[in-house]
Chimera marker file (.cmm) of the C-alpha trace (Angstrom):
<marker_set name="trace">
<marker id="1" x="64.720" y="32.176" z="99.642" r="1" g="1" b="0" radius="0.5"/>
<marker id="2" x="62.784" y="31.234" z="96.498" r="1" g="1" b="0" radius="0.5"/>
<marker id="3" x="65.920" y="29.335" z="95.142" r="1" g="1" b="0" radius="0.5"/>
<marker id="4" x="66.225" y="27.494" z="98.465" r="1" g="1" b="0" radius="0.5"/>
<marker id="5" x="62.382" y="26.401" z="98.099" r="1" g="1" b="0" radius="0.5"/>
<marker id="6" x="63.035" y="25.288" z="94.406" r="1" g="1" b="0" radius="0.5"/>
<marker id="7" x="66.181" y="23.350" z="95.527" r="1" g="1" b="0" radius="0.5"/>
<marker id="8" x="64.257" y="21.690" z="98.285" r="1" g="1" b="0" radius="0.5"/>
<marker id="9" x="61.491" y="20.898" z="95.708" r="1" g="1" b="0" radius="0.5"/>
<marker id="10" x="63.730" y="19.492" z="93.160" r="1" g="1" b="0" radius="0.5"/>
<marker id="11" x="65.541" y="17.388" z="95.868" r="1" g="1" b="0" radius="0.5"/>
<marker id="12" x="62.303" y="16.074" z="96.916" r="1" g="1" b="0" radius="0.5"/>
<marker id="13" x="61.100" y="15.127" z="93.515" r="1" g="1" b="0" radius="0.5"/>
<marker id="14" x="64.308" y="13.498" z="92.532" r="1" g="1" b="0" radius="0.5"/>
<marker id="15" x="64.745" y="11.414" z="95.629" r="1" g="1" b="0" radius="0.5"/>
<marker id="16" x="61.366" y="10.067" z="95.391" r="1" g="1" b="0" radius="0.5"/>
<marker id="17" x="61.973" y="8.721" z="91.703" r="1" g="1" b="0" radius="0.5"/>
<marker id="18" x="64.383" y="6.012" z="92.888" r="1" g="1" b="0" radius="0.5"/>
<marker id="19" x="62.194" y="4.248" z="95.284" r="1" g="1" b="0" radius="0.5"/>
<marker id="20" x="62.002" y="0.638" z="94.689" r="1" g="1" b="0" radius="0.5"/>
<marker id="21" x="58.900" y="-1.023" z="93.525" r="1" g="1" b="0" radius="0.5"/>
<marker id="22" x="57.785" y="-4.378" z="94.959" r="1" g="1" b="0" radius="0.5"/>
<marker id="23" x="58.905" y="-7.049" z="92.723" r="1" g="1" b="0" radius="0.5"/>
<marker id="24" x="56.392" y="-9.914" z="91.997" r="1" g="1" b="0" radius="0.5"/>
<marker id="25" x="58.565" y="-12.112" z="90.013" r="1" g="1" b="0" radius="0.5"/>
<marker id="26" x="59.461" y="-15.637" z="91.228" r="1" g="1" b="0" radius="0.5"/>
<marker id="27" x="63.083" y="-16.110" z="91.792" r="1" g="1" b="0" radius="0.5"/>
<marker id="28" x="64.890" y="-19.355" z="91.566" r="1" g="1" b="0" radius="0.5"/>
<marker id="29" x="67.397" y="-19.902" z="94.398" r="1" g="1" b="0" radius="0.5"/>
<marker id="30" x="69.892" y="-22.772" z="94.689" r="1" g="1" b="0" radius="0.5"/>
<marker id="31" x="71.517" y="-23.442" z="97.784" r="1" g="1" b="0" radius="0.5"/>
<marker id="32" x="75.357" y="-23.251" z="97.683" r="1" g="1" b="0" radius="0.5"/>
<marker id="33" x="75.250" y="-26.534" z="99.943" r="1" g="1" b="0" radius="0.5"/>
<marker id="34" x="73.073" y="-28.478" z="97.288" r="1" g="1" b="0" radius="0.5"/>
<marker id="35" x="75.064" y="-31.155" z="95.891" r="1" g="1" b="0" radius="0.5"/>
<marker id="36" x="74.847" y="-32.510" z="92.290" r="1" g="1" b="0" radius="0.5"/>
<marker id="37" x="72.950" y="-36.122" z="92.523" r="1" g="1" b="0" radius="0.5"/>
<marker id="38" x="75.822" y="-37.919" z="90.892" r="1" g="1" b="0" radius="0.5"/>
<marker id="39" x="78.424" y="-37.023" z="93.664" r="1" g="1" b="0" radius="0.5"/>
<marker id="40" x="76.017" y="-38.381" z="96.228" r="1" g="1" b="0" radius="0.5"/>
<marker id="41" x="75.380" y="-41.483" z="94.291" r="1" g="1" b="0" radius="0.5"/>
<marker id="42" x="79.149" y="-41.858" z="93.792" r="1" g="1" b="0" radius="0.5"/>
<marker id="43" x="80.010" y="-41.432" z="97.522" r="1" g="1" b="0" radius="0.5"/>
<marker id="44" x="77.223" y="-44.125" z="98.421" r="1" g="1" b="0" radius="0.5"/>
<marker id="45" x="77.777" y="-46.667" z="95.824" r="1" g="1" b="0" radius="0.5"/>
<marker id="46" x="81.232" y="-46.379" z="94.534" r="1" g="1" b="0" radius="0.5"/>
<marker id="47" x="83.222" y="-45.089" z="97.669" r="1" g="1" b="0" radius="0.5"/>
<marker id="48" x="82.597" y="-48.430" z="99.397" r="1" g="1" b="0" radius="0.5"/>
<marker id="49" x="85.288" y="-50.043" z="97.223" r="1" g="1" b="0" radius="0.5"/>
<marker id="50" x="86.749" y="-46.886" z="95.492" r="1" g="1" b="0" radius="0.5"/>
<marker id="51" x="87.232" y="-44.800" z="98.701" r="1" g="1" b="0" radius="0.5"/>
<marker id="52" x="89.559" y="-41.503" z="98.284" r="1" g="1" b="0" radius="0.5"/>
<marker id="53" x="90.504" y="-42.092" z="101.887" r="1" g="1" b="0" radius="0.5"/>
<marker id="54" x="91.845" y="-45.413" z="101.874" r="1" g="1" b="0" radius="0.5"/>
<marker id="55" x="95.739" y="-45.958" z="102.410" r="1" g="1" b="0" radius="0.5"/>
<marker id="56" x="97.493" y="-46.981" z="99.265" r="1" g="1" b="0" radius="0.5"/>
<marker id="57" x="98.415" y="-50.236" z="100.965" r="1" g="1" b="0" radius="0.5"/>
<marker id="58" x="94.763" y="-51.060" z="102.108" r="1" g="1" b="0" radius="0.5"/>
<marker id="59" x="92.949" y="-50.534" z="99.133" r="1" g="1" b="0" radius="0.5"/>
<marker id="60" x="90.462" y="-53.133" z="97.542" r="1" g="1" b="0" radius="0.5"/>
<marker id="61" x="89.997" y="-51.042" z="94.368" r="1" g="1" b="0" radius="0.5"/>
<marker id="62" x="91.705" y="-48.007" z="92.632" r="1" g="1" b="0" radius="0.5"/>
<marker id="63" x="90.233" y="-44.634" z="93.824" r="1" g="1" b="0" radius="0.5"/>
<marker id="64" x="87.639" y="-42.719" z="91.487" r="1" g="1" b="0" radius="0.5"/>
<marker id="65" x="90.227" y="-40.188" z="90.469" r="1" g="1" b="0" radius="0.5"/>
<marker id="66" x="92.329" y="-42.905" z="88.921" r="1" g="1" b="0" radius="0.5"/>
<marker id="67" x="89.417" y="-44.188" z="86.958" r="1" g="1" b="0" radius="0.5"/>
<marker id="68" x="88.574" y="-40.782" z="85.809" r="1" g="1" b="0" radius="0.5"/>
<marker id="69" x="92.281" y="-40.188" z="84.524" r="1" g="1" b="0" radius="0.5"/>
<marker id="70" x="92.446" y="-43.584" z="82.921" r="1" g="1" b="0" radius="0.5"/>
<marker id="71" x="88.974" y="-43.230" z="80.870" r="1" g="1" b="0" radius="0.5"/>
<marker id="72" x="89.339" y="-39.568" z="79.958" r="1" g="1" b="0" radius="0.5"/>
<marker id="73" x="91.834" y="-37.985" z="77.698" r="1" g="1" b="0" radius="0.5"/>
<marker id="74" x="91.754" y="-34.547" z="75.778" r="1" g="1" b="0" radius="0.5"/>
<marker id="75" x="89.608" y="-36.172" z="73.008" r="1" g="1" b="0" radius="0.5"/>
<marker id="76" x="87.060" y="-38.039" z="75.109" r="1" g="1" b="0" radius="0.5"/>
<marker id="77" x="83.587" y="-36.514" z="75.015" r="1" g="1" b="0" radius="0.5"/>
<marker id="78" x="81.010" y="-36.800" z="78.048" r="1" g="1" b="0" radius="0.5"/>
<marker id="79" x="78.656" y="-39.083" z="75.924" r="1" g="1" b="0" radius="0.5"/>
<marker id="80" x="81.728" y="-41.447" z="75.224" r="1" g="1" b="0" radius="0.5"/>
<marker id="81" x="82.792" y="-41.628" z="79.005" r="1" g="1" b="0" radius="0.5"/>
<marker id="82" x="79.356" y="-42.271" z="80.114" r="1" g="1" b="0" radius="0.5"/>
<marker id="83" x="78.936" y="-45.027" z="77.708" r="1" g="1" b="0" radius="0.5"/>
<marker id="84" x="82.362" y="-46.525" z="78.698" r="1" g="1" b="0" radius="0.5"/>
<marker id="85" x="81.458" y="-46.473" z="82.375" r="1" g="1" b="0" radius="0.5"/>
<marker id="86" x="78.025" y="-48.008" z="81.655" r="1" g="1" b="0" radius="0.5"/>
<marker id="87" x="79.519" y="-50.742" z="79.505" r="1" g="1" b="0" radius="0.5"/>
<marker id="88" x="82.263" y="-51.610" z="82.259" r="1" g="1" b="0" radius="0.5"/>
<marker id="89" x="79.979" y="-51.543" z="85.271" r="1" g="1" b="0" radius="0.5"/>
<marker id="90" x="77.342" y="-53.616" z="83.571" r="1" g="1" b="0" radius="0.5"/>
<marker id="91" x="79.953" y="-56.176" z="82.221" r="1" g="1" b="0" radius="0.5"/>
<marker id="92" x="83.554" y="-56.038" z="83.452" r="1" g="1" b="0" radius="0.5"/>
<marker id="93" x="85.832" y="-58.432" z="81.564" r="1" g="1" b="0" radius="0.5"/>
<marker id="94" x="89.478" y="-58.463" z="80.894" r="1" g="1" b="0" radius="0.5"/>
<marker id="95" x="88.905" y="-57.636" z="77.170" r="1" g="1" b="0" radius="0.5"/>
<marker id="96" x="86.631" y="-54.653" z="78.427" r="1" g="1" b="0" radius="0.5"/>
<marker id="97" x="89.485" y="-53.392" z="80.836" r="1" g="1" b="0" radius="0.5"/>
<marker id="98" x="91.270" y="-50.039" z="80.386" r="1" g="1" b="0" radius="0.5"/>
<marker id="99" x="93.064" y="-50.288" z="83.731" r="1" g="1" b="0" radius="0.5"/>
<marker id="100" x="95.146" y="-53.433" z="83.481" r="1" g="1" b="0" radius="0.5"/>
<marker id="101" x="97.374" y="-52.675" z="86.427" r="1" g="1" b="0" radius="0.5"/>
<marker id="102" x="94.221" y="-52.314" z="88.598" r="1" g="1" b="0" radius="0.5"/>
<marker id="103" x="92.811" y="-55.717" z="87.390" r="1" g="1" b="0" radius="0.5"/>
<marker id="104" x="96.167" y="-57.245" z="87.909" r="1" g="1" b="0" radius="0.5"/>
<marker id="105" x="96.465" y="-55.829" z="91.306" r="1" g="1" b="0" radius="0.5"/>
<marker id="106" x="92.879" y="-55.983" z="92.706" r="1" g="1" b="0" radius="0.5"/>
<marker id="107" x="91.172" y="-58.577" z="90.307" r="1" g="1" b="0" radius="0.5"/>
<marker id="108" x="88.363" y="-57.937" z="87.965" r="1" g="1" b="0" radius="0.5"/>
<marker id="109" x="85.402" y="-55.849" z="89.452" r="1" g="1" b="0" radius="0.5"/>
<marker id="110" x="82.259" y="-57.744" z="90.102" r="1" g="1" b="0" radius="0.5"/>
<marker id="111" x="79.296" y="-57.021" z="87.922" r="1" g="1" b="0" radius="0.5"/>
<marker id="112" x="77.254" y="-54.325" z="89.476" r="1" g="1" b="0" radius="0.5"/>
<marker id="113" x="73.339" y="-54.117" z="89.125" r="1" g="1" b="0" radius="0.5"/>
<marker id="114" x="73.168" y="-50.298" z="89.070" r="1" g="1" b="0" radius="0.5"/>
<marker id="115" x="70.491" y="-48.629" z="87.217" r="1" g="1" b="0" radius="0.5"/>
<marker id="116" x="71.797" y="-46.964" z="84.035" r="1" g="1" b="0" radius="0.5"/>
<marker id="117" x="70.536" y="-43.705" z="85.155" r="1" g="1" b="0" radius="0.5"/>
<marker id="118" x="72.590" y="-43.819" z="88.500" r="1" g="1" b="0" radius="0.5"/>
<marker id="119" x="75.949" y="-44.519" z="86.164" r="1" g="1" b="0" radius="0.5"/>
<marker id="120" x="74.796" y="-41.809" z="83.999" r="1" g="1" b="0" radius="0.5"/>
<marker id="121" x="74.650" y="-39.362" z="86.800" r="1" g="1" b="0" radius="0.5"/>
<marker id="122" x="77.708" y="-40.677" z="88.520" r="1" g="1" b="0" radius="0.5"/>
<marker id="123" x="79.623" y="-40.455" z="85.211" r="1" g="1" b="0" radius="0.5"/>
<marker id="124" x="78.249" y="-36.881" z="84.250" r="1" g="1" b="0" radius="0.5"/>
<marker id="125" x="79.448" y="-35.589" z="87.628" r="1" g="1" b="0" radius="0.5"/>
<marker id="126" x="83.083" y="-37.361" z="87.406" r="1" g="1" b="0" radius="0.5"/>
<marker id="127" x="83.396" y="-35.872" z="83.826" r="1" g="1" b="0" radius="0.5"/>
<marker id="128" x="82.617" y="-32.232" z="84.907" r="1" g="1" b="0" radius="0.5"/>
<marker id="129" x="84.124" y="-31.985" z="88.476" r="1" g="1" b="0" radius="0.5"/>
<marker id="130" x="87.108" y="-32.387" z="90.253" r="1" g="1" b="0" radius="0.5"/>
<marker id="131" x="87.061" y="-35.758" z="92.229" r="1" g="1" b="0" radius="0.5"/>
<marker id="132" x="88.390" y="-36.243" z="95.631" r="1" g="1" b="0" radius="0.5"/>
<marker id="133" x="91.687" y="-37.799" z="95.752" r="1" g="1" b="0" radius="0.5"/>
<marker id="134" x="93.803" y="-39.538" z="98.364" r="1" g="1" b="0" radius="0.5"/>
<marker id="135" x="96.874" y="-37.822" z="99.675" r="1" g="1" b="0" radius="0.5"/>
<marker id="136" x="99.341" y="-40.202" z="98.119" r="1" g="1" b="0" radius="0.5"/>
<marker id="137" x="97.519" y="-40.155" z="94.624" r="1" g="1" b="0" radius="0.5"/>
<marker id="138" x="99.606" y="-37.389" z="92.948" r="1" g="1" b="0" radius="0.5"/>
<marker id="139" x="103.077" y="-39.019" z="93.745" r="1" g="1" b="0" radius="0.5"/>
<marker id="140" x="101.563" y="-42.527" z="92.720" r="1" g="1" b="0" radius="0.5"/>
<marker id="141" x="100.101" y="-41.178" z="89.507" r="1" g="1" b="0" radius="0.5"/>
<marker id="142" x="103.352" y="-39.356" z="88.518" r="1" g="1" b="0" radius="0.5"/>
<marker id="143" x="105.597" y="-42.210" z="89.560" r="1" g="1" b="0" radius="0.5"/>
<marker id="144" x="103.429" y="-44.649" z="87.405" r="1" g="1" b="0" radius="0.5"/>
<marker id="145" x="103.558" y="-42.087" z="84.464" r="1" g="1" b="0" radius="0.5"/>
<marker id="146" x="107.383" y="-41.951" z="84.658" r="1" g="1" b="0" radius="0.5"/>
<marker id="147" x="107.474" y="-45.669" z="84.525" r="1" g="1" b="0" radius="0.5"/>
<marker id="148" x="105.295" y="-45.924" z="81.676" r="1" g="1" b="0" radius="0.5"/>
<marker id="149" x="107.379" y="-43.180" z="79.802" r="1" g="1" b="0" radius="0.5"/>
<marker id="150" x="110.773" y="-45.171" z="80.608" r="1" g="1" b="0" radius="0.5"/>
<marker id="151" x="109.142" y="-48.234" z="79.126" r="1" g="1" b="0" radius="0.5"/>
<marker id="152" x="107.958" y="-46.423" z="75.812" r="1" g="1" b="0" radius="0.5"/>
<marker id="153" x="111.395" y="-44.933" z="75.490" r="1" g="1" b="0" radius="0.5"/>
<marker id="154" x="113.166" y="-48.332" z="76.090" r="1" g="1" b="0" radius="0.5"/>
<marker id="155" x="110.501" y="-49.843" z="73.212" r="1" g="1" b="0" radius="0.5"/>
<marker id="156" x="111.525" y="-47.004" z="70.923" r="1" g="1" b="0" radius="0.5"/>
<marker id="157" x="115.304" y="-47.536" z="71.374" r="1" g="1" b="0" radius="0.5"/>
<marker id="158" x="114.900" y="-51.297" z="70.592" r="1" g="1" b="0" radius="0.5"/>
<link id1="1" id2="2" r="1" g="1" b="0" radius="0.2"/>
<link id1="2" id2="3" r="1" g="1" b="0" radius="0.2"/>
<link id1="3" id2="4" r="1" g="1" b="0" radius="0.2"/>
<link id1="4" id2="5" r="1" g="1" b="0" radius="0.2"/>
<link id1="5" id2="6" r="1" g="1" b="0" radius="0.2"/>
<link id1="6" id2="7" r="1" g="1" b="0" radius="0.2"/>
<link id1="7" id2="8" r="1" g="1" b="0" radius="0.2"/>
<link id1="8" id2="9" r="1" g="1" b="0" radius="0.2"/>
<link id1="9" id2="10" r="1" g="1" b="0" radius="0.2"/>
<link id1="10" id2="11" r="1" g="1" b="0" radius="0.2"/>
<link id1="11" id2="12" r="1" g="1" b="0" radius="0.2"/>
<link id1="12" id2="13" r="1" g="1" b="0" radius="0.2"/>
<link id1="13" id2="14" r="1" g="1" b="0" radius="0.2"/>
<link id1="14" id2="15" r="1" g="1" b="0" radius="0.2"/>
<link id1="15" id2="16" r="1" g="1" b="0" radius="0.2"/>
<link id1="16" id2="17" r="1" g="1" b="0" radius="0.2"/>
<link id1="17" id2="18" r="1" g="1" b="0" radius="0.2"/>
<link id1="18" id2="19" r="1" g="1" b="0" radius="0.2"/>
<link id1="19" id2="20" r="1" g="1" b="0" radius="0.2"/>
<link id1="20" id2="21" r="1" g="1" b="0" radius="0.2"/>
<link id1="21" id2="22" r="1" g="1" b="0" radius="0.2"/>
<link id1="22" id2="23" r="1" g="1" b="0" radius="0.2"/>
<link id1="23" id2="24" r="1" g="1" b="0" radius="0.2"/>
<link id1="24" id2="25" r="1" g="1" b="0" radius="0.2"/>
<link id1="25" id2="26" r="1" g="1" b="0" radius="0.2"/>
<link id1="26" id2="27" r="1" g="1" b="0" radius="0.2"/>
<link id1="27" id2="28" r="1" g="1" b="0" radius="0.2"/>
<link id1="28" id2="29" r="1" g="1" b="0" radius="0.2"/>
<link id1="29" id2="30" r="1" g="1" b="0" radius="0.2"/>
<link id1="30" id2="31" r="1" g="1" b="0" radius="0.2"/>
<link id1="31" id2="32" r="1" g="1" b="0" radius="0.2"/>
<link id1="32" id2="33" r="1" g="1" b="0" radius="0.2"/>
<link id1="33" id2="34" r="1" g="1" b="0" radius="0.2"/>
<link id1="34" id2="35" r="1" g="1" b="0" radius="0.2"/>
<link id1="35" id2="36" r="1" g="1" b="0" radius="0.2"/>
<link id1="36" id2="37" r="1" g="1" b="0" radius="0.2"/>
<link id1="37" id2="38" r="1" g="1" b="0" radius="0.2"/>
<link id1="38" id2="39" r="1" g="1" b="0" radius="0.2"/>
<link id1="39" id2="40" r="1" g="1" b="0" radius="0.2"/>
<link id1="40" id2="41" r="1" g="1" b="0" radius="0.2"/>
<link id1="41" id2="42" r="1" g="1" b="0" radius="0.2"/>
<link id1="42" id2="43" r="1" g="1" b="0" radius="0.2"/>
<link id1="43" id2="44" r="1" g="1" b="0" radius="0.2"/>
<link id1="44" id2="45" r="1" g="1" b="0" radius="0.2"/>
<link id1="45" id2="46" r="1" g="1" b="0" radius="0.2"/>
<link id1="46" id2="47" r="1" g="1" b="0" radius="0.2"/>
<link id1="47" id2="48" r="1" g="1" b="0" radius="0.2"/>
<link id1="48" id2="49" r="1" g="1" b="0" radius="0.2"/>
<link id1="49" id2="50" r="1" g="1" b="0" radius="0.2"/>
<link id1="50" id2="51" r="1" g="1" b="0" radius="0.2"/>
<link id1="51" id2="52" r="1" g="1" b="0" radius="0.2"/>
<link id1="52" id2="53" r="1" g="1" b="0" radius="0.2"/>
<link id1="53" id2="54" r="1" g="1" b="0" radius="0.2"/>
<link id1="54" id2="55" r="1" g="1" b="0" radius="0.2"/>
<link id1="55" id2="56" r="1" g="1" b="0" radius="0.2"/>
<link id1="56" id2="57" r="1" g="1" b="0" radius="0.2"/>
<link id1="57" id2="58" r="1" g="1" b="0" radius="0.2"/>
<link id1="58" id2="59" r="1" g="1" b="0" radius="0.2"/>
<link id1="59" id2="60" r="1" g="1" b="0" radius="0.2"/>
<link id1="60" id2="61" r="1" g="1" b="0" radius="0.2"/>
<link id1="61" id2="62" r="1" g="1" b="0" radius="0.2"/>
<link id1="62" id2="63" r="1" g="1" b="0" radius="0.2"/>
<link id1="63" id2="64" r="1" g="1" b="0" radius="0.2"/>
<link id1="64" id2="65" r="1" g="1" b="0" radius="0.2"/>
<link id1="65" id2="66" r="1" g="1" b="0" radius="0.2"/>
<link id1="66" id2="67" r="1" g="1" b="0" radius="0.2"/>
<link id1="67" id2="68" r="1" g="1" b="0" radius="0.2"/>
<link id1="68" id2="69" r="1" g="1" b="0" radius="0.2"/>
<link id1="69" id2="70" r="1" g="1" b="0" radius="0.2"/>
<link id1="70" id2="71" r="1" g="1" b="0" radius="0.2"/>
<link id1="71" id2="72" r="1" g="1" b="0" radius="0.2"/>
<link id1="72" id2="73" r="1" g="1" b="0" radius="0.2"/>
<link id1="73" id2="74" r="1" g="1" b="0" radius="0.2"/>
<link id1="74" id2="75" r="1" g="1" b="0" radius="0.2"/>
<link id1="75" id2="76" r="1" g="1" b="0" radius="0.2"/>
<link id1="76" id2="77" r="1" g="1" b="0" radius="0.2"/>
<link id1="77" id2="78" r="1" g="1" b="0" radius="0.2"/>
<link id1="78" id2="79" r="1" g="1" b="0" radius="0.2"/>
<link id1="79" id2="80" r="1" g="1" b="0" radius="0.2"/>
<link id1="80" id2="81" r="1" g="1" b="0" radius="0.2"/>
<link id1="81" id2="82" r="1" g="1" b="0" radius="0.2"/>
<link id1="82" id2="83" r="1" g="1" b="0" radius="0.2"/>
<link id1="83" id2="84" r="1" g="1" b="0" radius="0.2"/>
<link id1="84" id2="85" r="1" g="1" b="0" radius="0.2"/>
<link id1="85" id2="86" r="1" g="1" b="0" radius="0.2"/>
<link id1="86" id2="87" r="1" g="1" b="0" radius="0.2"/>
<link id1="87" id2="88" r="1" g="1" b="0" radius="0.2"/>
<link id1="88" id2="89" r="1" g="1" b="0" radius="0.2"/>
<link id1="89" id2="90" r="1" g="1" b="0" radius="0.2"/>
<link id1="90" id2="91" r="1" g="1" b="0" radius="0.2"/>
<link id1="91" id2="92" r="1" g="1" b="0" radius="0.2"/>
<link id1="92" id2="93" r="1" g="1" b="0" radius="0.2"/>
<link id1="93" id2="94" r="1" g="1" b="0" radius="0.2"/>
<link id1="94" id2="95" r="1" g="1" b="0" radius="0.2"/>
<link id1="95" id2="96" r="1" g="1" b="0" radius="0.2"/>
<link id1="96" id2="97" r="1" g="1" b="0" radius="0.2"/>
<link id1="97" id2="98" r="1" g="1" b="0" radius="0.2"/>
<link id1="98" id2="99" r="1" g="1" b="0" radius="0.2"/>
<link id1="99" id2="100" r="1" g="1" b="0" radius="0.2"/>
<link id1="100" id2="101" r="1" g="1" b="0" radius="0.2"/>
<link id1="101" id2="102" r="1" g="1" b="0" radius="0.2"/>
<link id1="102" id2="103" r="1" g="1" b="0" radius="0.2"/>
<link id1="103" id2="104" r="1" g="1" b="0" radius="0.2"/>
<link id1="104" id2="105" r="1" g="1" b="0" radius="0.2"/>
<link id1="105" id2="106" r="1" g="1" b="0" radius="0.2"/>
<link id1="106" id2="107" r="1" g="1" b="0" radius="0.2"/>
<link id1="107" id2="108" r="1" g="1" b="0" radius="0.2"/>
<link id1="108" id2="109" r="1" g="1" b="0" radius="0.2"/>
<link id1="109" id2="110" r="1" g="1" b="0" radius="0.2"/>
<link id1="110" id2="111" r="1" g="1" b="0" radius="0.2"/>
<link id1="111" id2="112" r="1" g="1" b="0" radius="0.2"/>
<link id1="112" id2="113" r="1" g="1" b="0" radius="0.2"/>
<link id1="113" id2="114" r="1" g="1" b="0" radius="0.2"/>
<link id1="114" id2="115" r="1" g="1" b="0" radius="0.2"/>
<link id1="115" id2="116" r="1" g="1" b="0" radius="0.2"/>
<link id1="116" id2="117" r="1" g="1" b="0" radius="0.2"/>
<link id1="117" id2="118" r="1" g="1" b="0" radius="0.2"/>
<link id1="118" id2="119" r="1" g="1" b="0" radius="0.2"/>
<link id1="119" id2="120" r="1" g="1" b="0" radius="0.2"/>
<link id1="120" id2="121" r="1" g="1" b="0" radius="0.2"/>
<link id1="121" id2="122" r="1" g="1" b="0" radius="0.2"/>
<link id1="122" id2="123" r="1" g="1" b="0" radius="0.2"/>
<link id1="123" id2="124" r="1" g="1" b="0" radius="0.2"/>
<link id1="124" id2="125" r="1" g="1" b="0" radius="0.2"/>
<link id1="125" id2="126" r="1" g="1" b="0" radius="0.2"/>
<link id1="126" id2="127" r="1" g="1" b="0" radius="0.2"/>
<link id1="127" id2="128" r="1" g="1" b="0" radius="0.2"/>
<link id1="128" id2="129" r="1" g="1" b="0" radius="0.2"/>
<link id1="129" id2="130" r="1" g="1" b="0" radius="0.2"/>
<link id1="130" id2="131" r="1" g="1" b="0" radius="0.2"/>
<link id1="131" id2="132" r="1" g="1" b="0" radius="0.2"/>
<link id1="132" id2="133" r="1" g="1" b="0" radius="0.2"/>
<link id1="133" id2="134" r="1" g="1" b="0" radius="0.2"/>
<link id1="134" id2="135" r="1" g="1" b="0" radius="0.2"/>
<link id1="135" id2="136" r="1" g="1" b="0" radius="0.2"/>
<link id1="136" id2="137" r="1" g="1" b="0" radius="0.2"/>
<link id1="137" id2="138" r="1" g="1" b="0" radius="0.2"/>
<link id1="138" id2="139" r="1" g="1" b="0" radius="0.2"/>
<link id1="139" id2="140" r="1" g="1" b="0" radius="0.2"/>
<link id1="140" id2="141" r="1" g="1" b="0" radius="0.2"/>
<link id1="141" id2="142" r="1" g="1" b="0" radius="0.2"/>
<link id1="142" id2="143" r="1" g="1" b="0" radius="0.2"/>
<link id1="143" id2="144" r="1" g="1" b="0" radius="0.2"/>
<link id1="144" id2="145" r="1" g="1" b="0" radius="0.2"/>
<link id1="145" id2="146" r="1" g="1" b="0" radius="0.2"/>
<link id1="146" id2="147" r="1" g="1" b="0" radius="0.2"/>
<link id1="147" id2="148" r="1" g="1" b="0" radius="0.2"/>
<link id1="148" id2="149" r="1" g="1" b="0" radius="0.2"/>
<link id1="149" id2="150" r="1" g="1" b="0" radius="0.2"/>
<link id1="150" id2="151" r="1" g="1" b="0" radius="0.2"/>
<link id1="151" id2="152" r="1" g="1" b="0" radius="0.2"/>
<link id1="152" id2="153" r="1" g="1" b="0" radius="0.2"/>
<link id1="153" id2="154" r="1" g="1" b="0" radius="0.2"/>
<link id1="154" id2="155" r="1" g="1" b="0" radius="0.2"/>
<link id1="155" id2="156" r="1" g="1" b="0" radius="0.2"/>
<link id1="156" id2="157" r="1" g="1" b="0" radius="0.2"/>
<link id1="157" id2="158" r="1" g="1" b="0" radius="0.2"/>
</marker_set>
């Protein structure tokens, strides 16, 4: 009987030891649905012309994913990308163009009066995140890259 009483006493003491104490810390919570401001700015300002859902034949400008792929390579820093985007949007010229095919197909982009901070947020989002792309984009991009490679091979063999 004595051992049973000791066992119950120890069980009671050790079970009370693990009780949780109230926490008075301030916890930061970020909603999973909260979006990066650059994404919403891009959807509002850029998708008017650079829509990811427009059909290839009905486009008025290249999709944003195409811009990202032309402006960013393995050596591009985020700062350089942001600077290039700000420069192009403030003063789009043929000399400043990186997407010659798009300029030929759609014409030169109109000068835009977006605040520098908005362009920075959009560019920052584009650099770090996957950009929505049209269903046809991968085939188009791979086809164009193939044509580009064929042209390079032809130039090298001549």
